[in-house]
Backbone bond lengths (Angstrom), bond angles and torsions (degrees), N, CA, C in turn:
res aa  C-N    CA-C-N  psi(-1)  N-CA   C-N-CA  omega(-1)  CA-C   N-CA-C  phi
1 M - - - 1.464 - - 1.517 109.05 -
2 A 1.308 115.98 133.13 1.456 120.28 -178.23 1.520 110.65 -99.77
3 C 1.329 115.92 151.03 1.460 120.85 174.07 1.513 107.85 -146.98
4 W 1.336 116.46 157.89 1.451 119.50 -170.65 1.520 112.41 -138.57
5 P 1.337 119.45 56.54 1.462 118.66 179.70 1.512 112.69 -62.11
6 S 1.327 118.11 -31.89 1.459 119.13 -178.18 1.511 110.81 -66.14
7 D 1.342 118.11 -37.80 1.447 120.11 179.24 1.526 110.02 -65.11
8 Y 1.348 117.19 -41.50 1.450 119.45 178.60 1.525 110.56 -65.64
9 R 1.320 117.26 -39.90 1.457 118.97 177.81 1.531 109.72 -62.41
10 Y 1.335 116.69 -38.87 1.462 119.74 178.64 1.527 109.94 -59.44
11 F 1.338 117.02 -45.57 1.452 119.59 178.97 1.521 110.72 -63.06
12 A 1.319 117.62 -41.81 1.458 120.81 -176.62 1.517 111.97 -65.67
13 T 1.338 117.73 -30.79 1.462 120.65 -173.67 1.520 113.22 -105.18
14 H 1.356 117.83 -5.00 1.454 119.86 -177.36 1.530 111.64 -122.71
15 G 1.310 116.22 27.27 1.456 119.71 167.13 1.507 115.89 75.07
16 T 1.330 119.40 33.82 1.446 119.96 175.93 1.520 110.33 -61.15
17 E 1.330 116.12 135.14 1.447 120.13 176.45 1.525 107.77 -87.22
18 L 1.324 116.54 126.59 1.447 120.31 -177.31 1.522 112.39 -94.79
19 D 1.368 117.39 19.34 1.442 116.73 162.70 1.525 106.32 -77.35
20 T 1.325 117.20 167.42 1.453 118.97 -167.42 1.513 112.95 -119.75
21 V 1.328 114.36 162.33 1.455 122.72 175.86 1.516 107.22 -120.70
22 N 1.330 117.00 124.52 1.461 121.03 174.42 1.520 105.81 -109.64
23 A 1.324 116.48 96.64 1.453 121.82 -170.14 1.518 111.44 -78.55
24 E 1.325 114.73 163.59 1.466 119.45 174.77 1.523 109.88 -59.19
25 P 1.324 120.05 146.97 1.456 126.74 3.66 1.520 114.68 -82.84
26 G 1.349 118.65 -1.58 1.464 121.19 175.68 1.517 112.14 86.88
27 G 1.340 113.95 166.91 1.448 119.97 173.60 1.507 115.46 87.43
28 I 1.345 119.24 5.89 1.462 121.28 177.18 1.520 107.56 -128.86
29 P 1.311 121.51 113.97 1.461 126.17 -9.40 1.517 111.29 -74.91
30 T 1.333 118.13 168.88 1.459 120.99 -173.78 1.522 112.33 -73.05
31 S 1.334 117.60 -32.89 1.462 120.84 -178.71 1.521 109.77 -133.09
32 P 1.338 118.11 69.21 1.460 120.68 -175.56 1.519 111.52 -73.76
33 P 1.333 117.74 150.35 1.460 120.32 174.07 1.515 110.00 -70.79
34 R 1.308 117.26 144.82 1.462 119.63 177.16 1.522 111.66 -73.71
35 R 1.323 117.42 -29.39 1.462 121.24 179.12 1.519 107.54 -140.49
36 W 1.335 116.43 154.73 1.445 118.78 173.16 1.517 108.78 -147.95
37 R 1.331 115.36 165.25 1.454 121.05 -172.75 1.521 110.87 -65.49
38 P 1.372 118.24 132.65 1.460 120.41 174.20 1.524 110.58 -55.20
39 G 1.324 116.52 141.78 1.460 120.42 -178.59 1.510 112.99 95.59
40 T 1.331 116.97 -0.12 1.461 120.68 175.93 1.521 108.93 -121.14
41 G 1.303 116.16 154.47 1.452 120.08 178.87 1.516 111.38 141.86
42 I 1.319 115.14 176.79 1.461 122.00 -177.08 1.518 109.53 -116.03
43 Y 1.324 115.41 133.62 1.454 122.91 178.87 1.518 110.24 -111.07
44 V 1.326 116.32 146.58 1.463 122.85 170.93 1.521 107.65 -116.71
45 I 1.328 116.65 124.37 1.458 121.05 -173.99 1.527 110.68 -133.71
46 V 1.330 114.15 163.90 1.459 122.39 169.44 1.522 107.64 -106.34
47 P 1.333 119.31 115.92 1.469 120.46 174.21 1.518 110.25 -73.41
48 L 1.322 116.85 147.61 1.462 120.31 178.39 1.520 110.21 -81.81
49 Q 1.331 116.40 149.32 1.461 119.96 174.47 1.530 108.75 -62.74
50 P 1.348 118.36 151.69 1.467 121.86 -171.63 1.531 114.62 -53.00
51 S 1.334 118.23 -40.65 1.470 119.56 -177.60 1.525 111.31 -65.50
52 L 1.323 117.70 -43.00 1.459 120.85 179.17 1.523 110.94 -73.16
53 A 1.330 117.19 -37.33 1.468 120.37 177.42 1.521 110.91 -60.50
54 A 1.333 117.15 -36.38 1.464 120.30 179.05 1.522 110.83 -66.63
55 V 1.333 117.64 -40.71 1.466 121.31 179.30 1.523 110.32 -65.72
56 V 1.332 116.10 -49.54 1.461 120.14 -179.23 1.526 110.41 -65.37
57 G 1.329 116.90 -40.18 1.459 120.26 179.00 1.511 112.98 -61.40
58 A 1.339 117.30 -37.51 1.460 120.78 177.94 1.532 110.76 -65.63
59 I 1.332 116.38 -39.04 1.471 120.36 177.63 1.525 110.07 -65.55
60 Q 1.323 117.23 -45.24 1.458 120.68 178.09 1.528 111.44 -60.80
61 T 1.324 116.67 -41.46 1.468 120.50 -179.77 1.519 110.66 -61.66
62 R 1.319 117.28 -38.16 1.464 121.05 -179.48 1.527 112.13 -72.32
63 F 1.343 116.79 -43.82 1.460 119.76 -170.99 1.532 114.18 -101.51
64 D 1.328 117.39 -20.24 1.467 120.13 179.73 1.523 108.79 -153.17
65 P 1.339 118.12 78.00 1.466 121.29 -176.37 1.527 113.94 -57.54
66 K 1.328 117.01 -34.11 1.462 119.35 179.68 1.524 110.56 -63.25
67 L 1.315 117.26 -44.93 1.459 121.39 177.58 1.530 110.65 -59.60
68 A 1.337 116.24 -43.55 1.465 120.82 -179.10 1.518 111.64 -63.00
69 R 1.342 117.35 -34.05 1.463 120.76 -178.89 1.529 112.19 -75.11
70 L 1.319 117.02 -31.93 1.454 120.44 -168.58 1.523 114.49 -83.88
71 M 1.336 118.13 -26.31 1.460 118.47 -173.56 1.519 110.88 -158.71
72 P 1.321 118.03 151.46 1.459 120.35 172.92 1.529 109.89 -75.99
73 P 1.324 118.14 153.84 1.469 120.52 177.04 1.529 110.76 -60.06
74 H 1.338 116.53 142.87 1.455 120.76 -176.10 1.515 110.18 -163.75
75 I 1.333 115.68 172.43 1.462 123.59 170.95 1.525 106.65 -116.87
76 T 1.319 117.90 124.44 1.460 120.66 177.87 1.526 109.38 -83.01
77 I 1.340 116.00 124.52 1.458 121.72 179.04 1.524 110.56 -95.14
78 V 1.316 117.46 -43.91 1.472 122.89 175.54 1.521 107.85 -136.52
79 G 1.354 115.75 128.20 1.452 120.79 -179.73 1.510 112.63 135.23
80 S 1.330 116.80 -6.94 1.463 120.85 -178.84 1.526 107.50 -133.91
81 S 1.316 118.49 -117.14 1.458 120.91 179.69 1.529 110.26 -71.12
82 G 1.319 116.05 145.25 1.456 121.31 178.07 1.509 114.53 87.57
83 A 1.321 117.82 -36.96 1.464 123.65 178.06 1.515 107.67 -161.27
84 G 1.324 117.13 124.71 1.455 120.80 -178.45 1.518 111.93 -74.48
85 P 1.341 117.01 -176.37 1.458 120.81 -179.98 1.530 111.98 -56.37
86 I 1.319 115.88 142.15 1.458 122.31 176.65 1.529 108.78 -72.08
87 A 1.333 115.78 147.16 1.465 120.79 -177.81 1.526 111.14 -51.57
88 P 1.340 117.88 129.91 1.468 120.90 -175.76 1.525 113.64 -66.65
89 T 1.327 117.72 -16.24 1.461 120.73 178.42 1.528 112.48 -82.42
90 T 1.316 117.24 -5.51 1.467 120.41 179.08 1.526 109.59 -61.51
91 T 1.313 117.00 130.83 1.462 121.13 -176.62 1.528 111.41 -83.92
92 H 1.337 114.49 164.58 1.460 120.30 176.41 1.534 110.01 -59.77
93 E 1.305 117.53 -40.56 1.462 121.35 -179.74 1.520 111.26 -63.75
94 E 1.337 117.09 -40.48 1.462 120.60 178.46 1.523 111.34 -66.86
95 L 1.341 116.48 -40.05 1.461 119.49 176.20 1.519 111.08 -62.02
96 M 1.325 117.02 -46.77 1.461 120.78 -179.71 1.524 111.28 -61.25
97 A 1.341 116.19 -42.41 1.462 119.67 -179.18 1.525 111.43 -61.85
98 A 1.338 116.63 -35.96 1.459 120.68 -178.72 1.524 112.69 -83.18
99 L 1.355 117.37 -42.09 1.457 121.06 -169.75 1.525 114.85 -90.46
100 A 1.326 117.34 -33.87 1.464 119.25 -174.59 1.535 112.90 -60.23
101 P 1.335 119.76 -45.80 1.460 118.67 178.39 1.531 113.15 -64.16
102 I 1.329 116.29 -33.70 1.461 120.12 178.87 1.520 110.36 -67.48
103 A 1.332 116.73 -46.81 1.464 120.35 179.27 1.527 110.82 -61.84
104 A 1.322 117.41 -43.21 1.459 121.04 -176.57 1.517 112.28 -64.91
105 S 1.335 117.69 -29.14 1.459 121.55 -177.24 1.525 113.25 -102.29
106 T 1.334 117.21 7.52 1.467 121.64 177.91 1.522 109.41 -104.62
107 P 1.335 118.55 119.62 1.463 120.02 179.47 1.523 111.11 -68.27
108 P 1.332 118.26 147.27 1.468 119.50 168.53 1.520 109.92 -55.81
109 M 1.314 116.93 155.15 1.458 120.45 -177.21 1.523 110.72 -142.27
110 T 1.306 115.50 155.16 1.460 122.81 176.61 1.520 107.73 -117.21
111 L 1.338 117.30 122.48 1.459 122.51 -172.77 1.521 111.01 -122.20
112 E 1.321 116.93 135.17 1.456 121.24 175.82 1.520 110.51 -85.70
113 L 1.322 115.58 144.55 1.458 122.28 177.97 1.527 110.20 -90.37
114 G 1.327 116.26 142.75 1.448 120.49 171.28 1.517 110.84 -83.83
115 D 1.321 116.57 176.61 1.460 121.20 177.57 1.528 109.82 -74.93
116 P 1.330 118.25 152.32 1.469 120.97 -177.82 1.529 112.87 -57.08
117 V 1.335 115.17 142.79 1.466 122.27 178.27 1.518 108.88 -140.74
118 R 1.320 116.21 164.47 1.458 121.71 170.86 1.520 108.17 -81.67
119 F 1.341 116.54 128.45 1.456 121.17 -175.36 1.515 110.64 -78.39
120 M 1.338 116.34 120.27 1.464 122.61 175.43 1.528 111.93 51.12
121 Q 1.325 116.62 39.12 1.465 122.69 178.11 1.523 113.44 62.09
122 T 1.329 117.57 23.63 1.460 121.93 175.36 1.520 109.12 -97.54
123 E 1.322 116.86 -173.79 1.458 121.52 174.68 1.533 111.86 -87.25
124 I 1.316 117.26 1.08 1.470 121.72 177.42 1.528 108.64 -74.38
125 I 1.343 117.01 130.28 1.455 121.76 179.67 1.524 108.58 -107.80
126 V 1.333 116.00 129.41 1.465 120.02 -176.10 1.526 110.73 -135.41
127 L 1.327 114.65 160.68 1.458 122.52 168.72 1.530 106.86 -98.27
128 P 1.332 118.88 112.69 1.467 119.96 -176.17 1.523 112.17 -80.68
129 L 1.307 114.81 154.21 1.454 122.61 170.55 1.521 108.64 -120.57
130 R 1.304 115.56 155.17 1.457 120.26 179.55 1.530 109.41 -61.28
131 P 1.343 118.44 124.12 1.472 120.57 -173.11 1.519 113.97 -83.25
132 Y 1.335 117.28 13.88 1.455 121.27 179.61 1.518 109.61 -124.08
133 G 1.321 117.05 177.59 1.453 120.07 179.41 1.513 112.33 84.25
134 P 1.342 117.72 -155.06 1.471 120.93 -172.18 1.521 114.33 -64.86
135 L 1.353 118.71 -30.35 1.464 119.43 178.72 1.518 110.38 -66.69
136 R 1.327 116.70 -42.28 1.457 120.03 176.96 1.530 110.91 -65.83
137 E 1.323 116.56 -37.92 1.460 119.71 177.91 1.529 110.40 -61.18
138 L 1.343 116.61 -41.71 1.459 120.55 176.90 1.524 110.35 -60.58
139 H 1.326 116.59 -47.88 1.471 121.41 177.98 1.520 111.35 -57.38
140 E 1.324 116.94 -47.60 1.459 120.88 -175.33 1.527 111.48 -69.05
141 R 1.318 117.52 -34.46 1.467 119.64 178.19 1.526 110.88 -66.39
142 I 1.330 116.93 -39.95 1.461 119.54 177.61 1.526 110.09 -68.97
143 A 1.337 116.60 -42.45 1.462 120.46 179.98 1.529 111.87 -62.65
144 A 1.332 116.84 -28.53 1.462 121.34 -178.43 1.523 112.77 -100.43
145 S 1.332 117.30 14.86 1.463 121.29 -173.54 1.515 113.52 -82.35
146 G 1.331 118.13 -8.39 1.454 121.69 -176.76 1.513 113.87 104.44
147 L 1.322 118.01 -8.95 1.460 121.17 176.60 1.523 109.88 -69.85
148 T 1.320 116.53 142.18 1.463 121.81 179.41 1.526 109.35 -89.36
149 Y 1.335 116.79 130.03 1.464 120.91 -177.99 1.522 110.47 -140.07
150 A 1.328 115.55 158.91 1.464 120.95 178.43 1.519 110.03 -67.23
151 K 1.306 115.94 144.22 1.461 121.46 -178.93 1.532 110.24 -70.09
152 P 1.334 118.03 127.03 1.469 120.18 -178.79 1.524 111.18 -82.67
153 R 1.312 114.61 164.74 1.463 120.02 176.73 1.524 111.27 -97.63
154 F 1.334 117.13 -27.60 1.450 121.41 -174.84 1.519 111.08 -120.80
155 A 1.332 115.93 156.39 1.455 122.02 175.13 1.529 110.11 -67.78
156 F 1.311 116.31 162.20 1.456 122.55 -179.25 1.526 110.56 -56.14
157 T 1.339 115.96 120.26 1.465 123.03 -177.48 1.525 108.11 -135.74
158 P 1.325 118.01 79.78 1.476 120.29 -174.72 1.522 111.59 -66.77
159 H 1.335 115.80 142.98 1.462 120.27 -176.43 1.521 110.06 -166.71
160 I 1.324 115.40 167.86 1.463 123.71 169.41 1.519 106.60 -115.99
161 T 1.322 117.22 125.02 1.461 121.05 -176.63 1.527 110.74 -80.69
162 L 1.325 116.06 129.43 1.468 121.95 176.67 1.517 111.88 -99.64
163 S 1.326 117.09 -37.40 1.470 121.17 -179.39 1.513 108.07 -145.99
164 F 1.337 115.80 131.15 1.460 120.14 -178.21 1.525 112.69 -131.10
165 Y 1.326 117.01 -53.60 1.467 121.27 -172.39 1.520 113.31 -81.13
166 R 1.313 116.79 -37.08 1.454 120.39 -168.99 1.530 111.96 -79.36
167 Q 1.326 116.00 138.66 1.450 121.84 171.51 1.520 107.39 -81.14
168 L 1.308 117.31 107.46 1.456 121.82 -173.11 1.523 111.28 -77.57
169 S 1.331 115.57 142.86 1.462 119.92 169.44 1.526 108.50 -71.81
170 N 1.317 116.62 163.36 1.463 119.90 178.77 1.525 111.29 -58.81
171 E 1.330 115.78 -39.45 1.460 119.46 -179.68 1.522 111.09 -66.83
172 D 1.336 117.17 -44.56 1.462 120.27 179.03 1.527 110.97 -64.32
173 R 1.331 117.19 -38.87 1.455 120.13 179.20 1.526 110.50 -62.88
174 R 1.332 116.88 -44.70 1.462 120.12 178.80 1.529 110.71 -62.71
175 T 1.322 116.55 -41.86 1.465 120.23 -179.89 1.516 110.95 -64.10
176 L 1.317 115.81 -43.96 1.461 119.85 -178.53 1.527 111.19 -66.48
177 L 1.312 116.80 -41.99 1.460 120.05 179.67 1.532 112.44 -67.95
178 A 1.325 116.74 -21.66 1.470 120.97 178.04 1.528 112.56 -87.30
179 T 1.334 117.21 -4.20 1.467 121.65 -179.37 1.527 110.26 -66.36
180 R 1.325 116.26 140.20 1.459 121.19 177.48 1.525 109.21 -128.86
181 I 1.317 116.66 134.24 1.456 122.48 176.87 1.524 107.88 -124.66
182 D 1.312 116.29 117.50 1.458 121.38 -176.52 1.531 113.06 -88.80
183 E 1.332 117.01 -22.36 1.458 119.17 -177.31 1.532 110.48 -67.97
184 P 1.327 117.63 130.30 1.465 119.53 178.58 1.521 111.57 -76.22
185 V 1.326 115.98 166.97 1.452 122.60 174.67 1.529 108.52 -89.94
186 L 1.328 116.68 127.50 1.458 121.63 175.43 1.522 108.21 -98.82
187 V 1.313 116.60 106.73 1.457 122.02 -177.00 1.527 107.83 -93.19
188 T 1.327 116.59 106.12 1.464 121.41 -176.97 1.521 112.96 -123.93
189 Q 1.327 117.55 -10.53 1.466 120.03 -179.13 1.518 110.73 -156.94
190 I 1.326 115.35 163.49 1.459 121.90 172.49 1.520 108.09 -125.00
191 E 1.341 115.70 152.67 1.453 121.91 177.86 1.525 109.22 -128.05
192 A 1.311 115.66 153.29 1.463 121.25 173.06 1.517 109.05 -130.77
193 S 1.322 116.23 137.90 1.461 122.21 176.85 1.518 109.21 -139.05
194 R 1.338 115.50 151.69 1.458 121.50 176.74 1.523 108.80 -102.83
195 S 1.329 116.92 124.06 1.460 121.56 178.85 1.515 110.73 -102.46
196 N 1.316 114.67 147.50 1.464 122.09 177.48 1.525 106.56 -143.58
197 D 1.321 115.38 70.87 1.451 122.98 -174.52 1.536 111.09 -53.30
198 P 1.336 120.81 132.56 1.466 127.70 10.98 1.528 114.49 -94.30
199 Q 1.313 118.98 12.39 1.448 120.87 179.05 1.527 109.96 -74.72
200 P 1.329 117.19 155.30 1.474 119.31 177.06 1.523 111.14 -61.60
201 A 1.318 116.14 149.96 1.456 120.84 177.48 1.529 109.77 -69.57
202 R 1.336 115.52 152.25 1.456 120.85 178.33 1.517 109.59 -111.44
203 H 1.327 115.79 120.54 1.455 120.83 -179.67 1.521 110.16 -65.16
204 L 1.335 116.28 134.06 1.458 121.45 -177.91 1.522 112.94 -107.72
205 L 1.330 116.82 -44.26 1.459 118.71 -178.07 1.520 110.67 -164.97
206 T 1.328 114.92 156.65 1.461 123.56 171.57 1.518 107.24 -130.15
207 L 1.324 117.00 131.12 1.458 122.27 -178.56 1.519 109.91 -125.40
208 Q 1.310 116.48 130.59 1.461 121.50 176.06 1.523 109.63 -78.62
209 L 1.333 116.01 144.10 1.453 120.61 172.67 1.526 108.94 -83.75
210 G 1.334 116.52 149.25 1.461 120.46 -179.29 1.515 111.65 -121.75
211 G 1.311 116.46 161.43 1.450 120.83 177.49 1.512 112.59 106.26
212 P 1.340 118.10 178.51 1.465 121.44 -178.72 1.522 111.83 -69.70
213 T 1.322 116.48 154.97 1.457 122.35 -179.05 1.534 109.86 -74.03
214 L 1.336 115.22 137.79 1.463 121.53 175.50 1.512 109.00 -110.31
215 Y 1.335 116.79 145.16 1.454 121.32 174.02 1.511 107.88 -115.00
216 T 1.313 116.63 125.11 1.462 121.39 -178.22 1.512 109.65 -124.94
217 P 1.336 119.02 100.36 1.464 120.36 178.98 1.495 111.36 -68.11
218 N 1.333 116.21 149.83 1.458 121.70 179.78 1.521 109.04 -97.23
219 D 1.326 116.94 136.65 1.458 121.41 176.51 1.520 109.13 -76.81
220 R 1.328 117.67 113.98 1.455 120.67 -178.42 1.510 110.28 -94.76
């Protein structure tokens, strides 16, 4: 089960606008709330394959134990940059109607990771992914599926978070930024969970991607 307290904290502390976007084709959900309480909403993420999750998890445990305890490593597709959390009143049926056709028609993909960077000039350290190509297409298809989501502040910036909560020392920051991970990300499924901070997130669904495998190199 995935959960994303760090993403919600980012929205709470970085000025997320809680007005909403009801993207084309519209009508999902039929009567969405215009505003909802910060810390609630639905996220769509890509879980990492076990071998890469173990590597990233070990790094998180060393540099940010709280982050490592709270959530498994993942890539947020909808719920952070590019599109905020989906309205928490969205039903399982509405999610399935919007997401299942997208997952079924999206080929699995293999993505290279960039070198660690500071996210948006903050103290958050992330592994960036190329924000174009099939991953962006997946993000944009979900964002345009008719689901209602909170308005984001930043453009789509896919990444894997290495350190979020901890105030890093200069030495730890240099060490973390010098970290290199050669294993690519194998994107084979998407997950959705409903968060109700500070309660644990509740897993809603997992959908396999279909079609031929795509390879998308990252520009370093």
